[in-house]
C-alpha positions in Angstrom: 104.0 89.2 103.8 101.8 92.0 102.6 98.3 91.0 101.6 98.4 93.5 98.7 101.1 91.3 97.2 98.6 88.6 96.4 96.1 91.0 95.0 98.3 92.0 92.0 97.3 90.5 88.7 100.8 89.1 87.9 100.8 87.3 91.3 97.3 85.8 91.0 98.7 82.4 90.0 100.7 82.4 93.2 97.6 83.3 95.2 95.7 80.3 93.7 98.7 78.0 94.4 98.9 79.2 98.0 95.1 78.8 98.5 95.3 75.3 97.0 98.2 74.5 99.4 96.2 75.7 102.4 93.1 73.9 101.3 94.9 70.6 100.7 96.5 70.9 104.1 93.1 71.5 105.7 91.6 68.5 103.9 94.5 66.3 105.1 94.0 67.4 108.7 90.3 66.6 108.6 90.8 63.2 107.0 93.7 62.0 109.2 
């Protein structure tokens, strides 16, 4: 997917949700 897609203001919530998904996955990997 194009990186510019996440830079659009209307898609900023999706960018936050995607970042939260990656961050939670990283935390789970480090804890387990």
